[in-house]
N, C-alpha and C positions, 0 to 999 in steps of 0.2 A: 743321701739327703736327710737333714734333721727331721725329727718327728714334728716339730712345730711348723715346718714348711709344708709337710704332707697334710697337716690339718688345714692349713690355710687353702692348699690346693682343692681339698674336699669341700670346705665350707665358706670360703671367701664369698662375701656378699650375699650370704644366703641367710645370716642371722636376722636381719632387719626384716627381709623379704618385702622391701618396699618397691624395689625395681626389678623388672623381668630379667631373667638370665636367658631365656630363649623364647622365641615366638613362632608359631605356625602361621604362615601366610598362604591362604588359598588364591593363588594368583589368577586362577580361572576355574570355572565349572565346567567348561568344555572338555569333552573326552570322547575318544574314538571307541572305547569299550563301553559295554552295558553289563556289568557284573550284577548277579542278582542280589547280592548283599550290600551294594553300595548305598549310602545314605543321601546321595544327591537326587533330588526329584527331577528327572529330565523331562517329565511331562508337563511341568509347570513352565509356562512361557516366560515368568520372571527370572527363572534360574540364570539365564545367559545375558541378563541386562545389567548395566550400571557397573561394569568392572572398574576398579580404580584406574585411573590414568597414569601414565608415566609421571606426569608433573605432580600428581597427588602422592604417589608413592615417594617421590623425591622429598616432598614436604614432610610426610610421615617419617621418612628415615632420619631426618635431622632433628627429631625430637624423642629419641627412644631411650634417653637416659644413659648413665655412665656404666651400667652393669651388663648390658646386653653382650652376648657372646656368640650367640648362634641364631640364624633364621632358618626354618624348615619351609622350603618352597613346595607346594604340593597343589593338588587339583581335586577333581578332574584330572586331567593329565597336564602337568606344568608345561611340558614341551609343546602342547597344543597352542600356547601363547607365543607367538613369534618374538615378542619383546623380552623373553626371558633373559637373555644375556644382558640387556639394558637394565632389567630390574636387579639382577644379581649384582652388577657393578654399582648401582646406586647404593645397595646396602653395604657393600664392601667399603666404598670411599666414604660414605657419610656417617654410617653407625659404627665403623671400625670394627666389625664383627671378626671373629678368628676363623669361623667355619660356616658353610652353607650344607645343609642337609636336603636332598632333593628325593621326594618319594615319586616314582615313576613305574609305569607299566613296561618301559623299555621298547615301545613299539616304534620309536622314531630315532634309530641310531645315527642317521646322517645329522639330524639336528643336534644330537648329543656330542658328536665329533666337533661339529663347528662350535659349540659352547665351549667345550674343553680347549679346542685349538686356540680360542681367543683369550680366555680367562686364566688359564694355568700359567702361561709364560708371563703374563702381565702381573699376576698376583701369586708369586711363588711361596709366599709365607702364609697363604690362607689354605685350609683344608676344604676339600670339595668331596662330600660323602653322599653316595647314591644308594638308595634302597630300591631294588627292582622286584616287582611281585611276580612270583611264579607258584601256582597252586596245584599244578599237575604236570604230567609229561606229555609232550607232543600235542596231538590234536585234542586231548581231553582238556588240556589247559585252554586252548583256543576256544573250544566250547564254552567253558566256564565264563571266560572273558567276552566271548562272542566277537573275537578279531581273528581274521584269517592270518595264518603264519605268525601269530603273536609269539609262541613259545621260541622259535628260532631267532626272531628279531630281539627278543629280551635277552637271550643267550649272547647274541652279537654285541648288544649294548653292555651287558656284564663283561665280556671279554675285552672290550674296547677301553673301558674305564681302567682295567688293570694295566694298561700300557703306559700310563701318564705319570708314574712315579709315586714317591711316598706321600705326597700331599693329596692324592686322589685315591679314594677307597670305595670298592663296590661290595655290595651285599645283596643276597637273595632272601626276600621275606616270604614265608609261606603262611597264608591265612588258613587256619584249620577251620573247616566248615563241614556241613552236612555233604557237600559236593565231593569231599576228598578224605574225610576222616577214616573211612574203612580201608583205604589203600595207602595211608600216611607212611607206613614202613618201607613200601616199595618206592614210593615217590622220593623219600629221603635218600634211600640207597642209590637210585638211579641219578639223582643230582650229584651226589658225592662221588660215586664210584665210576658211573658211565660219562657224566658231563663235566667232572672235574671242578665242581663248585667247591670254593675254599672259604666262603664266609656265608653263614645262614642265621637268619633269626626266625622266630615264630610269633604269630599273632593268633588271638582267639577272635573269631567272627562274633560280632555283637548284633543283638535284635535291632530292627529298624521299623518305625512306623508302628502299627497296631499289632503287627505279628510278633507272637512270642514263641520261641522254640521250646517244645514239650520237654519236660525234665528228663524223660527217657532217652531223648535224642541228645540233650546236653551232656548226659552221662558218657554217651559214645564219643561226642566230640572231645570231652575232657580226657577220656582215656587216650585218644590220639595226641592230644596236646602234651599230656604228661609223657609219652613215649618221645615225641619229638624234642621237647625241651631237655629231657635227661640225656638223649643222645648227643644234642648240639654241645651241652656242658662237658660231657665225656670226651667228645671228639676235639673239643678245643683244649682240653687238658692233655690229651695225648698227641696233640700237633697235627691231627688229620684236618682240622679246621683252624683257620686263623684266628677268628674273633678279633677283638681288639689286641694290639701288640703286647703280648705278655712280657716282653723285655723292658717295657716302660712302666713307670709308676701309674700314669694315668690309665694305660691299657689294662693293667691288673685291677685297678679301681673299677673301671667300666665293666669288666668281665664279671666281677663280684656283684656289682650293681644288677646286671642281668640275671644273675643267679637268684638273687633275693627276689627280683621282680617275678620271675617265672614261679617261685614257690607261693608268694603272696597271691598271685592270680589264681593258681591251682586250688589254694585253700579256701577261696571265696568265690568261685564261679557258680557253683550249684547253690550255695547259701550265702548270699552277699552279707558281709558284716564288716564293721569298722576295725581296721588294723592299725592305721596311723594317719595322721592328719594330712589332708590333701592341700597343696599349695596352688592349684589352679587359681587364676586371678592374682596370684602374688609373684611366684617365680616364673611362671610362663602363662601365656594366653594365646588366643587364636584370632586371627583376622580373617573375615570372609572375603570373597572376591569383590564385594560391593563395599567393604570397609567397615562393616559391623564387627565389633570386638566382643568376644565371649571368653569366659574363664577357660573353657575346654569344649571339645566336640560333642561330648556326651550330654552335658546339661542343656536342657531347651530353655536357656536363659541367656540374655546378653546384657552387656554393660552399657553400650551405646554406640552410636555410629560415629566414625572419625570425621565424617563430613559435617557433624553437629559441632565438632570442636575444632574446625578449620584444619584438619588433619594434625593436630597436636596430640600425639599418642600420650604423653606423660600428663597432659592436662586431663585427659579422659581417665587414664589409669589411677590418678589421684582424687578424682571427683567423689561426691558423696555416694553416687550409684555404685561405683566400684568398691568403695569401703564397705557399703551394705552387703554386696555380694561376697566379699572376702569374709565378712562376719557370718553370713548365713552358712557359707561352706564349712566353716569351723564349728560353729554351733550345732549345726545338723549332722556333723561327723559324716559328711558326704563321702560315698565310697563306690568304687566301680572296678572293672577289670580293663580299664583303657590303659595301654602300655605307655604311651606318651606321658600321661599324668603320673603313672607310677614311677618313671624314670626320674622326674624331678622331686617327687615325694621321697624317694630313697636318698637321693643326693642331698636334699636339704633338711632331713629329719635327723636329730641327734640319735634317735633310737638305732640307726644303722651305722653310725660313724665308726664304732669299734671294727665291725667287720670290713668296712671299706678301707680303714686305716691299715688293719693287719694285711689286707690283701695288697695294698699300696707298697707295703714293706716286704712283701713276698713271703709272709708268714702263713701257716696254715690256721684255718679256722673251721668252725662248725658247718658251714654251707657245703 
């Protein structure tokens, strides 16, 4: 493939940053788990009210603009919402997206099977990507997430997804926290060698509410995260883990994106600092279960409610409040260790284009 085509693959639609490339939609706040590090306030009675209806989601999906490529359906636990198949189909049909990314605790394999049995044969050209959360082994994972038999159910969900062909991909995401950081090497080894997990990613736990993790504890967490991310990268290179498909241009590019992301997060976790501009509110955004649109999950700021704009997403996205938010993010050099934000910042920033293009070409680079 010619170099100019690879450049277009990397940066097409990213230059103007007018339209979103990807959106995170919290389809529900309902969840059967009670993780200590979750940012959903389950004690607030308003948390479970006013979810967007299917009719409202349909209206929203018809207004997403020409560049939308991916929707991340999350929660809570997205499969706790029984209309998830309908919601997914609405986005596929109306927004013409290429992929759905679903973040799940894997506790409902029967619902996942029903979901895949219906959607995969009907939409063979769409990609369905699942990220299942596992933070420890067997009962220790169940204790962290406070769900009986969750570890085994999550493994069953991961194995189930692997049976559906090339357009369905399953991944295990490990959130590194105080609950598992001292045992992260054993956890990783068990998942790979005992349970035969072939795709793993890492997340750093983030502070929620008024609690702030003391620096001495953050250093321990960071040490575990460094080990985990370096081991993941090494095992993807030697073929022990799949990662994204290294035989494809897009796969090599996305693996490089992850390598850059891990290094940037490691370098700023203890001492937050600006590295490159954030495109939250430009390339991507977040829709809450009740339809409030925010630039990202981390900022305690929102752009507005879709219901105020008659469910017209692009009308909200282009309004003066959204423009003020984008300007504030850029002018304040807003920065964080939120993986989802970093993914699009790397893909949309010319600072990283050389490394991404070299990776796409199969060339060696400094990372």
